[in-house]
DRENGU-30013 format. One record per residue: x, y, z of N, C-alpha, C in turn; residue in three letters. Coordinates in steps of 0.1 Angstrom, whole numbers, plus 5000, padded with zeros to 4 digits. Example, Ala and Ser with C-alpha at 12.3 -4.5 7.8 and 13.67 -1.06 7.14 Angstrom:
2
513249435078512349555078513249675078ALA 512849785071513749895071512950005079SER 
END
This chain:
701
469870851861470770861850472070941855UNK 473270891852474470971856474971051844UNK 475371171847476071251836477071341843UNK 477971391836479071481842478671621840UNK 478671691852478471841852479871901850UNK 479971991840481172061838481172191846UNK 481572191858481472311866482572411862UNK 483572351855484572441849484972381836UNK 484972471826485372421812486772381812UNK 487172261808488572211808489472311800UNK 490672311804491672391797491772351783UNK 491672451774491772421760490472391753UNK 489372371762488072331756487572441746UNK 487472561751486872671742487872701731UNK 489172701734490072731724490072631713UNK 489772501716489772401706488672421696UNK 487672491700486572521690486972601679UNK 488072681681488472771670489772741664UNK 490172611666491472571660491372571645UNK 492372631639492372641624493372541619UNK 493672541606494472441600495972461603UNK 496272551612497672571616498072481627UNK 497072391632497372301644498572221640UNK 499572201649500672121647501372091660UNK 502071981661502971951673502171901685UNK 502771831694502171791707500971711705UNK 499871761711498571701709497871751697UNK 498671801688498071871676497171771668UNK 496371831660495471751651494371691658UNK 494171721671493071661679491971751682UNK 492071871676490971971679489771941670UNK 488872041670487572011663487472071649UNK 488372161646488072241634487872161622UNK 488772071619488571981608488472041594UNK 488972161592489072221579490472221574UNK 490672191561491972191555492672061557UNK 493872051550494671921550495171891564UNK 495471991573495971971586495071891595UNK 493771891591492771811599493171671600UNK 493871621590494271481590495671451594UNK 496371551600497671521605497571431617UNK 498471331618498371231628499371251639UNK 498971211651499871201662499571071669UNK 500371021677500170891684499070911695UNK 498270811697497170821707497870811721UNK 497270881730497770881744496970791753UNK 495770761749494970671757495170521753UNK 494770431761494970291758493870231749UNK 492670301749491570241741490570351738UNK 489570321730488470411726487170321726UNK 486070391727484770331727484170321713UNK 483970201708483470181694482070241693UNK 481970311682480570371679480370341664UNK 479170291661478870261647477670341643UNK 477870411631476770491626476070431614UNK 474770431614473970381603473370501595UNK 473770511582473370621574472070591566UNK 471170681565469970661557470170721543UNK 470270641533470570681519469270751513UNK 469570861506468470931500468170861486UNK 466970821484466670751471467070841459UNK 467570781449467970851437469370911437UNK 470070901448471470951449472370831449UNK 473670861445474670751445474670681459UNK 474770541458474770461471475970501480UNK 475670501493476670521503476770401512UNK 477870381518478070271528477170301540UNK 476170211542475170241553475670211567UNK 476770151569477270121582478770171583UNK 479070261591480370321592480870311607UNK 482170281608482770261622483470381627UNK 483170421639483970531645484370491659UNK 485070581666485470551680485370681688UNK 484770671700484670781709485970791717UNK 486670901716488070911721488070961736UNK 489070921743489270971757489671121756UNK 489371191766489571341766491071371764UNK 491971281768493371311767493771311752UNK 493071261744493371261729492571371722UNK 491771451729490971551723490971681730UNK 492171721735492371841742491371861753UNK 491071751761490271761772488771761770UNK 488371741758486971741754486371601755UNK 485071591759484371461759483471451748UNK 482971331745481971311734482471331720UNK 483771321718484371341705484671211698UNK 484071201686484171081678485271101667UNK 485870991663486770981652486370871642UNK 486470901630486270801619487370701619UNK 487070581620488170471620488570451605UNK 489870461603490370431589491370311590UNK 491170221581492070101580491970051566UNK 492669941564492569881550491269811549UNK 490969761536489669701533489369591542UNK 490369501545490069381553489769421567UNK 490469521573490269561586488869621588UNK 488469701578487169771579485969671577UNK 486169581568485169471566485069391579UNK 486169361585486169281597485469351609UNK 485669481610485069561621483569561619UNK 483169581606481669591603480969461606UNK 481669351602481069221604480969191619UNK 481969231627481869211641480769291648UNK 480369401642479269471647477969401643UNK 477869351630476669291626476369161633UNK 477369091637477068961644477168961659UNK 477369081664477369101679478669091686UNK 479769061679481069051686481469191691UNK 481069291684481269431688479869491691UNK 479669541703478369601707478669751707UNK 478269831697478569971698478070041710UNK 478870131715478570201728478970121740UNK 479470001739479869921750481269861748UNK 481569811736482869741733483969851731UNK 485069831737486169921735487269861726UNK 487969941719489069901710490369941716UNK 491269831718492569861724493369931713UNK 494070031717494970111708496370071710UNK 497370161709498770121711499670171700UNK 500770111699501870151690501270151676UNK 501570251668501270261654499870311651UNK 498970331661497670391659497770541660UNK 497270611650497370751649496070821650UNK 495970941656494771011657494971151652UNK 493971201645493871341640492671411646UNK 492271521641491071591646489771521640UNK 489971431630488771371625488871221623UNK 490171171623490371021620491070951631UNK 490870821632491670731640492170621630UNK 493470621627494070551616494770421622UNK 494470311617494970181621496170141613UNK 497270091619498370041611497969911604UNK 498769871594498469761586498469631594UNK 499169621605499269501613498269491624UNK 497369591624496369591635495269491632UNK 495069401642494069291640492869321649UNK 491769371644490669401652490169291661UNK 490369171656489869051663490569031676UNK 491869081677492569071690492569201698UNK 491869301693491869431700490569471707UNK 489569381706488269421712488369401727UNK 487769491735487669471749486169481753UNK 485569381757484169381760483969421775UNK 483269521777482969571790481869491797UNK 481969461809480869401817480069521823UNK 478869541816477969651821476669591825UNK 475969671834474669631838473769651825UNK 473169541821472269541810470869571813UNK 470569611825469269651829468269531831UNK 468769411830467869301831467469261845UNK 468269311855467969281869467869131871UNK 466869091879466668951882465668881873UNK 465268951863464268891854464868781846UNK 464368661847464968551840464268531827UNK 463468631822462968621809461868521806UNK 461268461817460368361815458968411812UNK 458668531816457368591814456268531823UNK 455268611826454268561835452868581830UNK 452668631818451368661813450568531811UNK 449268551811448368431810447268461800UNK 447668501788446768531777445768421774UNK 444768451766443768351763443968281750UNK 445168221749445468151736444468041733UNK 443968041721443067941717443367861704UNK 444567881699444967821686445367681690UNK 444867581683445167441685446067391674UNK 446967311677447867251667448367121671UNK 448967051662449666921665451066951667UNK 451666931679452966961682453067011696UNK 454167081699454467121713453667251717UNK 453367331707452467441709452967541720UNK 454267571719454767671729454167801727UNK 454267881738453668021737452168021739UNK 451468101732450068111735449168001729UNK 449667931719448867841711448967701717UNK 447867651721447867511726448167411716UNK 448867311719449267211710449067071715UNK 448966981706448866841710450266791714UNK 450366751726451666701731452066781744UNK 453166851743453666911755453367061756UNK 452167101753451767241753452067301767UNK 452467421767452867481780451767581785UNK 450567551782449467631787449267761780UNK 448667861786448267981780449368091782UNK 450168111772451168211772452168201783UNK 452668081785453768061794454968001787UNK 454968021774456067971766457368051769UNK 458068071758459468131760459368281757UNK 458368341763458368491763459468551770UNK 459668681768460768751775460368841786UNK 459068831790458668921801458869061796UNK 459369141805459669281802461169311802UNK 461969201803463369221804463969291792UNK 463369271780463869331768463769481767UNK 462869541776462669681775463969761779UNK 464869701787465969771791467269711787UNK 467269621777468469541774469369621765UNK 468869731759469669801749470469921756UNK 471469971750472270071756471870211752UNK 471070221741470670351736469470411743UNK 469270381756468170431764466970341764UNK 466170351774464970261775463970281764UNK 463170181761462170191751460770191758UNK 460770211771459570231778459770351788UNK 458570401792458670511802458970651795UNK 459270751803459570881797460870881791UNK 460970941779462270951771462571091769UNK 463371161777463671301774464671311762UNK 464271401753465071421740465371571739UNK 466571601735466971731732467171751717UNK 466671861712466871891698467772011697UNK 468772011688469772121687469572181673UNK 469172301672469172381659470572441658UNK 471272401647472672441645472772551635UNK 473572651638473972761629475472751627UNK 475972761614477472751613478072891613UNK 479372891611480173021613479773131603UNK 479073101592478673201583477073221583UNK 476473161593475073191595474073091588UNK 474572971583473772881577472972801587UNK 471672801586470772721596469472701589UNK 468672611595467372581590466572711591UNK 465672741581464872861582463772851592UNK 463372731596462272721606462772771619UNK 461772831627462072871640462272751650UNK 462772781661462872671671461472621675UNK 460572711676459172661679458672571668UNK 458872601655458372521644459072381644UNK 460372391647461172261647460672171659UNK 460372231670459872161681458472101678UNK 457672171671456372121667456472011657UNK 457372021648457571911638457971781644UNK 458771791655459371671661458471621673UNK 458071721681457271681694455771701693UNK 455271771682453871811682453571911692UNK 454472001695454272091707453172191704UNK 452872221692451772311688450572241683UNK 450672201670449572131664449872031653UNK 451171991652451571891642450871761646UNK 450071701637449271581640450071451641UNK 451071431633451871311633453271351634UNK 453971301644455371341647456071231654UNK 457271251657458071151664457471111677UNK 457071201685456471171698455171091697UNK 454271131688452971061687453170921681UNK 454170911671454270781665454970671674UNK 455970711681456570621691455570581702UNK 454770681706453770651717452770551711UNK 452370571699451270481693451870341690UNK 453070341684453670211681453870121693UNK 454270191704454470121717453270101725UNK 452170151720450870141727450970201741UNK 451570321741451570401753452670381763UNK 453570281760454570251770455870341768UNK 455970411757457170501755456670641752UNK 457070731761456570871760457770961758UNK 457871021747458871121744458571251751UNK 459571301758459471421766460371531759UNK 459871641756460671751750461671801760UNK 462971771759463971821768463671761782UNK 463971831792463571791805462471881811UNK 461771951801460672031805459571941812UNK 458971991822457871921829458471821839UNK 459771811840460271721850460071781864UNK 459871701874459571751887460871811893UNK 462071771888463271821893464171851881UNK 463871951872464771971860466172011864UNK 467071961857468472001860469072101850UNK 468272141840468672241830467972371833UNK 468672481832468072611833467072631821UNK 465772641825464772641814464972761804UNK 465672861809465872971800466772941788UNK 467472831789468372781778467672731766UNK 466372691768465572641757464972761749UNK 465072751736464372841727462972811725UNK 462572681727461272621726461372491734UNK 460172441738460272311746461072211739UNK 462172171746463072061741464072111731UNK 464072231727464972281716465872391720UNK 467172381717468172481720468772521706UNK 469372641706469972691694471472721697UNK 472372671689473772701691474472741678UNK 475572801679476372841667477772771668UNK 478172711658479472641657480472731650UNK 481772721653482772801647483472741634UNK 482672661627483172611614482172631603UNK 482572631591481772651579481372511574UNK 480072471574479672341571479872301556UNK 480172411548480472381534481872341531UNK 482772371541484172341539484772251549UNK 483972201558484372111569484971981562UNK 485971921569486571801563485671691561UNK 484771661571483771561569482671571580UNK 481771481580480571491589481071481604UNK 482171411606482671401620483071541625UNK 483771611617484171751621482971831625UNK 481871821618480671901621480071851634UNK 479771721635478971681647479871691660UNK 481171681658482071701670481971841674UNK 481971931665481872081668480572111675UNK 479472051670478172071677478172011691UNK 478771891693478771831706479571921716UNK 480671971711481572051720480772181724UNK 480172241714479472371717478272351726UNK 477472241724476372211732476872191747UNK 477872111748478372081762478872211769UNK 479472301761479872431768478672511771UNK 477672511763476472591765475672541777UNK 475572401777474672341788475472321801UNK 476772311800477572291812477672151817UNK 477372051808477571911812477971831799UNK 478471711801478771621790477471561785UNK 477371551772476271481766476371331768UNK 475271261769473871311767473271381779UNK 473971391790473471461802472171401806UNK 471071481809469871421814468971371803UNK 469471371791468671331780468971181776UNK 468071111770468370981764468770991750UNK 468271081742468671101729468871251726UNK 469771281717470071421713470071421698UNK 469371521692469171521678469771661672UNK 470671651663471271771657470571801643UNK 470171921642469471961629470372061622UNK 470872021610471672101602470972161590UNK 471472281585470772341574470772251561UNK 471872201557471972101546473272031548UNK 473471931538474771861537475571911525UNK 476871941528477671991517478871901515UNK 479271821524480471731523480071591527UNK 480571491518480271351521478771331522UNK 478071371512476571371512475971241506UNK 474671241504473971121500473071061511UNK 473171121523472371071534471371181538UNK 470171131542469171221548469371241562UNK 469871141569470171151584471071031587UNK 471671031599472370921604472270911619UNK 472370801625472370781639473370681644UNK 473770691656474770601662473970481669UNK 474370361666473670241671473870231686UNK 472870201694472870181708473470311715UNK 473070421709473670551714472670661715UNK 473170781717472270891720472170991708UNK 473070991699473171091689472571051676UNK 471871151670471371141656471471271649UNK 471671281636471971401629471071401616UNK 470471521614469571541603469971661594UNK 469771651581470071761573468871801564UNK 468771921560467671971552466371951558UNK 465371911550463971901555463771761562UNK 464771671562464471541567464271531582UNK 464571641590464371641604462871631607UNK 462071681598460571691601459771571595UNK 460471481588459771361582459671251592UNK 458471211596458271121607458970991604UNK 458870941592459570811589461070811591UNK 461670921588463070941590463370941605UNK 462571011613462871021627462670891634UNK 461570821631461370691637462470591633UNK 462970601621463970521616465270541624UNK 465670671625466970701632466870671647UNK 465770691653465670661667465770501669UNK 465270431658465370291658466770241659UNK 467670311652469170281653469670311667UNK 469270421673469670451687469170341696UNK 467970281693467470171701468170031699UNK 469070031689469769901686469169831674UNK 468369891666467769821654468569841642UNK 468769731634469469741621468569771610UNK 469069791598468269811586467469691582UNK 466469711575465569601570465569601555UNK 466169491549466269471535464969411529UNK 464769431516463569391510463669261502UNK 462669231494462669111486463869101476UNK 464369221473465469231463466869221470UNK 466869191483468069181491468869301492UNK 468369421488469069541490468969581505UNK 469869671510470069691524468869731532UNK 468069821526466869871533465769911523UNK 465169801518464069821509462769741513UNK 462769711526461569651532460669761536UNK 459669781529458669891531457569851540UNK 457669731547456669691557456969741571UNK 458069821572458569871585459469991583UNK 459570071594460370191593461870171592UNK 462370051594463870041593464270001579UNK 463269991570463569991555463470141551UNK 463470171538463270311534461970361540UNK 462070461548460870501555459970591546UNK 458870641552457970731546458670871546UNK 458870931534459471071534458371171533UNK 457771201545456671301546456671351560UNK 456071481561455971541574454771471582UNK 453671461575452471421582451971281578UNK 452671211569452271071566453370991572UNK 453070931583454070851590453570741600UNK 452270701597451770601606452170461602UNK 453370431606453870291603454970261614UNK 455070141617455970101628457170011622UNK 457569911629458669831625458169691619UNK 459069621613458769491608458669381618UNK 458369251614458269141623459469121632UNK 460669121626461869091633462169201643UNK 461969321639462269431649461169441660UNK 459969401656458869391667459169291677UNK 459869181673460269081683461369141692UNK 462369211685463469261693463169371702UNK 462269461699462069581706461369561719UNK 460569461720459969421733458669481736UNK 458069561728456769621731455569521731UNK 455769411725454669311723454969181729UNK 455869181740456369061745455368961750UNK 454269011755453268911760452368851749UNK 452668891736451968831725452968781715UNK 454068731719454968661711454768511711UNK 455068451700454968301700456268241694UNK 456868151701458068091696457667951691UNK 458067911679457867781673459267721670UNK 459467591673460667531671460467401663UNK 460367421650459967311641460967191642UNK 462167211645463167101645462967011657UNK 462167051667461966971678460666891676UNK 459966911665458666851663458766721654UNK 457766651653457666531645457666561630UNK 457866471622457866491607456566531602UNK 455466501609454166531604453566651612UNK 454466731618454066851626453166951618UNK 452066991624451267091619450767181630UNK 450767311629450267391639449567511633UNK 448367541638447567651633447667771643UNK 447967891638448068001646447268121641UNK 446468181650445768301646446568421651UNK 446568531642447368641645446568771643UNK 446968881650446469011648447669101645UNK 447369221639448469311636448869391648UNK 449969461647450369541659449369651662UNK 448669701653447669801655446669751665UNK 446369621665445369561674445869491686UNK 447169521689447769461701446969471713UNK 446369591716445569601728444069571725UNK 443769551713442369511709442369361705UNK 442669281715442969141712442469051724UNK 441169041725440668971737440968821737UNK 441268761725441568621725443068591727UNK 443868701728445268681731446068621719UNK 445668651707446268601695447768661694UNK 448568581687449968631685450068751677UNK 451068841680451368951672452568931663UNK 453568851668454668811661455068671664UNK 455468591654455868451656457268441651UNK 458068371660459468341656459568191653UNK 460268161642460568021638462068001641UNK 462367931651463667901656464367801647UNK 465467841640466167751631467067661639UNK 467467691651468367601658469867621655UNK 470167711645471567731641472267821651UNK 473567801654474267891663474268031658UNK 474268051645474368181639473068271643UNK 471968201645470768261649469968341638UNK 470068281626469368341615467968291614UNK 467168331624465768281625464768361616UNK 463568311615462468371607461468431616UNK 460768531612459768601619458568621610UNK 457368601616456168611608455168711615UNK 454468791608453568891613452368911603UNK 451268961609450169001601450269151599UNK 450469191587450769341584449469411582UNK 448669421593447469491592447569641591UNK 447069691580447269841577446069921582UNK 446169951595445070021601445670091613UNK 444970201618445470261630446870311630UNK 447670271639449070321640449870271628UNK 449370171620450070121609449370151596UNK 448470261596447570281584448370331572UNK 449570391574450270441562451370341558UNK 451170221562452070111557452270121542UNK 453470091537453870121523453969991515UNK 453769871521453969751513453169641519UNK 452569551511451969431516450869461527UNK 449969561523448869591532448069461535UNK 447769441548446869331552447269191547UNK 448569181546449169051542449968991553UNK 450368871552451268811561452668821556UNK 453568871565454968891560455868791568UNK 456968751560457968661566459268731564UNK 460068741575461268811576462368721582UNK 463568721576464668651582465768741586UNK 466468721598467568801602468868731599UNK 469968811598471268751595471868681606UNK 471468721618471968661630471368721643UNK 471968681654471568741667470268691673UNK 469568591666468368531671467168631673UNK 467368741666466268841667466268921680UNK 467368911687467468971701468469091701UNK 469269111690470269221690470369271676UNK 471269371674471469441661471769341651UNK 470969331640471169241629470369281617UNK 470969281606470269311593469169201591UNK 467969251586466969161583466569171568UNK 465869071563465469071549464069011548UNK 463269081540461869041538461968921528UNK 461368801532461468681523460168661516UNK 458968701521457768671514456668761520UNK 455668791511454468851515453268771510UNK 452368731519451368631515449968681517UNK 449168661506447768681507447068551511UNK 445768561513444968441516445168331505UNK 445468211509445568101500446968081495UNK 447868171498449268161494450168091505UNK 451268031500452167971510453567991506UNK 454467981516455868001514456667881520UNK 457567821513458367711518459767751521UNK 460167721533461567741537462267611536UNK 463067601525463767471522464867451531UNK 465167321534466267281542466367371555UNK 465267371562465167461574466167421584UNK 466967521589467967501599469067411594UNK 469267401581470367321575469967171576UNK 468767141577468267001578467566961565UNK 467066841565466266791553464866831554UNK 464466901565463066941566462767071559UNK 461667071552461167191546459967241554UNK 459867361558458867421566457967501557UNK 456667481557455667551549454867641558UNK 454767771554453967871561452767901551UNK 451567861555450467881546449367971552UNK 448968071545447868161550446568101545UNK 445768051554444467981551443368081551UNK 443468191559442368281560442868421565UNK 442368521558442468661563441068721564UNK 440768761576439368811578439468961583UNK 439069051574439069191578437769241582UNK 436769151582435369191585435169201601UNK 436069131608435969131622436769241629UNK 436569261641437269361649437869291662UNK 439169261662440169291652440169201640UNK 440769251629440969171618442069061621UNK 441868941615442768831619443368761607UNK 444468691608444968611598445268471605UNK 444868361598445068231602446168171594UNK 447168121601448368071594448567921599UNK 448867841589449167701592450667681590UNK 451367641600452867601600452967451599UNK 453767401591453967251591455167211583UNK 455467081585456567021579456166961565UNK 456867001555456566941542457566831539UNK 457266711545458066601544457266471544UNK 457266401533456466281532456866181543UNK 455966141552456366061564456665921560UNK 456165871549456265721546457265701535UNK 457665801528458465781516459865731520UNK 460365631513461665581516462665691512UNK 463765711520464665821517465465781504UNK 465765881496466665861485467965921488UNK 468965841490470165891496471265921486UNK 471165881474472265901465471765961451UNK 470666031452470066081439471066171431UNK 471966241438472866331431473766251422UNK 474066131425474966051417474265931410UNK 472965951407472265841401472865791388UNK 473465891381474065851368475465791369UNK 475965771381477265721384477165611395UNK 476665491391476265391401477465341409UNK 478765371405479865321412480365431422UNK 479565541423479965651432478865681442UNK 479265751453478365801463478465951464UNK 477366011469477366161471478066191483UNK 478766311483479366371495478866511495UNK 478266551506477666681507478366751519UNK 478966871517479666951527478867081529UNK 478367101541477567221544478267291555UNK 478667421552479367501562478667631564UNK 478367661577477867791581479067871587UNK 479567971580480768041583480668131595UNK 481868151602481868241613482168381608UNK 482668471616483068611612484168611602UNK 485068511602486268511594486168391585UNK 485368401575485068291566486268241558UNK 487168341555488368301546489368211554UNK 489168201567490168111574489767961574UNK 488567931568488067801568488367721556UNK 488867601557489167511546488867361550UNK 488867271541488767131544489367041534UNK 489666921538490166811528489366681531UNK 489366601521488766471522489866371516UNK 490366281525491466201521490966051520UNK 491265991508490965861505491965771513UNK 491465691523492365611531492865481523UNK 492165451513492565331505493765361496UNK 493865491491494965531483495965621489UNK 495565681501496365781507496365921500UNK 495565931490495466061482494366151487UNK 494466271485493366371487492366351476UNK 491166321480490066301470489466431466UNK 489066511476488466641474489066741484UNK 489066871480489566971490488867101486UNK 488667181496488067311494488967401485UNK 490267391486491167471479491067441464UNK 490967311460490967271446489567281441UNK 488567241448487267231443486367361444UNK 486767441454485967561456486767691454UNK 488067681453488867801450489367861463UNK 489967981462490468051474490068191474UNK 489368241485488968161496487768071492UNK 487667961499486567871496485267931500UNK 485268011511484068071516484268221517UNK 483768291507484068431506483168521515UNK 482168471521481268551529481068501543UNK 481168591553481068561567479568531571UNK 479368451581477968431586476968391575UNK 477468301567476668261555476668111554UNK 475568051550475567901548475967871534UNK 476967771532477367721519477167571519UNK 476667521507476467381505477067341492UNK 477967241492478567181480478467031480UNK 478266981468478066831467478866771456UNK 479366651458480366591449479966441448UNK 480366381437480266231436481666171437UNK 481866081447483166031450483165871449UNK 484265811445484265661444483965601458UNK 483565481457483365401469484765371475UNK 484965421488486265401494486065441509UNK 487165431517487165471531487765611531UNK 487065701538487565841538487665901553UNK 488466001554488466091566488366231561UNK 487366301567487166451564487866531575UNK 488566631571489266721581488866871577UNK 488366941587488167081585489167161593UNK 489567271588490667351594490367501595UNK 490967561605490867711606492267761607UNK 492567851598493967891597494367981609UNK 493468041616493768121628493868031640UNK 493267911640493467821651492367831662UNK 491267891658490167901668488867841664UNK 488867751654487667691649486767791643UNK 485467751642484467841636483367871645UNK 483467821657482467861668483167841681UNK 483067931691481968021692482568161696UNK 483868171695484468291699484268411690UNK 484268391677484068501668483068461657UNK 481868441662480768401653480268261658UNK 479168221651478568101655478568001643UNK 479767971638479867881626479667741630UNK 479367661620479067511621479367441608UNK 479467311608479567231596478867101597UNK 478567041586477966911586478366841573UNK 478666711574479066631562478166511561UNK 477666491549476766371546477466291535UNK 477466161537477966061527476865971524UNK 476465981511475365891507474065921514UNK 473866041519472766091526472866071541UNK 473866001546474065981561475066081566UNK 474766141578475666231584476866151589UNK 478066201586479266141590480166231598UNK 479866361598480666451606479866581608UNK 480066641620479366771623480066831634UNK 479966971635480567041647480767181644UNK 481767241650482067381649483167431659UNK 483167371671484067411681485367321680UNK 486467371676487667301675488767411675UNK 490067361674491167451674491567481660UNK 492767421656493267441643492567351633UNK 492167231637491467141628490767031636UNK 489866961629489166851634488866751624UNK 489066621627488866521617487766421621UNK 487066371611485966281614486566141616UNK 485666051621485965911621485965861606UNK 486665751604486665701590485265651586UNK 484865681574483565631569483765571555UNK 482865491551482965421538483865291540UNK 484265231529485065111530485865091517UNK 487165041519487965011508487464891500UNK 486664801507486064691500484564691502UNK 483964781495482464781497481864651493UNK 480864621500480164491497479464511483UNK 479764421474479164421461477764361462UNK 476864411455475464351455475564211449UNK 474764121454474763981449474563981434UNK 475263891427475063891412473663851409UNK 473163901398471863871394471763731388UNK 470863641392470763511387470563511372UNK 471063411365470963401350469463391347UNK 469063451336467663441332467163301330UNK 465963271334465463131332464863131318UNK 465463021310464963001297463962901296UNK 462762941293461662841292461662761279UNK 461462631281461462541268460262581260UNK 460562571247459462601237458562481236UNK 457362501239456462381237456362341223UNK 456162201221456062151207454862211200UNK 454962221188453862271180452862161178UNK 451662191182450562101180450162091165UNK 450261971160449861961145448361981144UNK 448062031132446562051130445861911130UNK 444661921134443861791134443661731120UNK 443661591120443461521107441961521104UNK 441661561092440261551088439961421082UNK 439161341089438761211083437561241074UNK 437461161063436261171055435061121062UNK 434061181060432761141066431961041057UNK 431260951063430460851055429260931050UNK 428960901038427760961032426560911040UNK 
END
């Protein structure tokens, strides 16, 4: 690991710690103090760019909601009086900030790696980086080519588990299938390449962590001693459930948290600097009750730690945790962490709550929040990236299905299913175990299943058996049930919000309608949950809910209008949904028949990275459909993975996503549609003659 040793404190470094509100002129406003109105005085930036940093805030239940994703930038030392590790809160108009956040969510911006080009009109103060109104984030991102730690691993995996689940279909992964099964666990596993693909430190091996107990200028600090804080976080004395123990258990021993660099064969830190194993104590020269915002506080902590330790953070550590007495400005958060980064900050008692710690370190690892059945940002209580467990010693819970796929701890027990490559009568049965039984799994059953939608946006589904035992014994929702989670994007491989879609008990099923934007409905049915065995198992049947012999009904939407046909327009938007529009021109009349502007309003598509479907009844005629992008870069694949599909009378007539300013379909329909043959006149049957009654002849006596 490389880090910068500060053999000599840069000029102005120590002085900047005590800058007061009288800062002005030259490089003014770039110090740390951040108290008073002068903290927001702007000067022009001197550097050409800054490193984008995104912080995810954990909202305290019962307090006013706060924005859970906030954008900052790590500034060059030339803009911060020679100091390193200094962050600024990015300020822009609503459109700019929404754009930046969306670019983080869909992977266009990778926090900790992507740089933002600055230039004329961009101003910097001691706490803010202010964008001019004409600043277009889309044109200002600079993607760095960095070693992602994947080496020569091609992600194919080499494990040979004992998969025994049989199904009809291709059966990739561990489960054998009828057809093109790829044997025992040689499907599309990722090997161990995912262990080091994130920027926020490895998620295997020894993980050195530094904890900083902070005292402000008037003596405010947590009442717990450094030894107690270390025990709460590392279990250094006798705390039974803590950050170190839970990450070790969730990873089944592959991730080992190390307090500081204590115990290293070649420590680089003077061990006398620690007040307790892995814990140092520092005092900052600002009052946390009057600081301008949280940036001013954590910047002051960073500067003081770097001066005390003699090197730039994170130094020899992979994560650094700041512990504050309480929050007094910009509150509502229990803790926050920077995505793909080294820093996390805790206030009040939340530093000792295991769920909060595992949650925040998850952000450092590159994990996003987990939303619940109510679609709120983080109400999925089947994993720690939803609202976690708020307790010191109750914290035996890990991450949800999507995060378990992403983090890579269970790579040799992943299973990838691709329903859209299967036949219409596809059925596959899969046996699963929970993450607690990952190592207690002699049959090699799946721990997490991915349902690949095939969409460029990568909003795939993930299925897991939420076994509430062992490392997951304190699970807070859907104990011993099967959970289904969908991500917003990223294919489950990178930072992306996820949402819990269903929790299933034995005998229950969940249908994913129009899977991957197609006519297929995919059913996930739990046929058996067996807790009497060791390990407990869940048997799940995946299949296509599509009648194989039923004749397609292509125009049911317009059944009540026999002289018209249905037109269905399905659009999966990119990062800039408001730029997308379309028209449908009647070639027989030369008139616009339908348009997004008239029929859907402006903007036609108000949400980025979202699927929209609209249907109309249009007269029989010949048409050309044209989709447009006002920026001129289409909807795929430079800024998101957008796509579109158009169906006329149930038949696909246009599809795509990669184009410039616009793209038009071939003509479809006809100006002279073939009329159905006239019905023959009814056959009128002749009325048979009425048979007269028989004549009764008299009988002879």
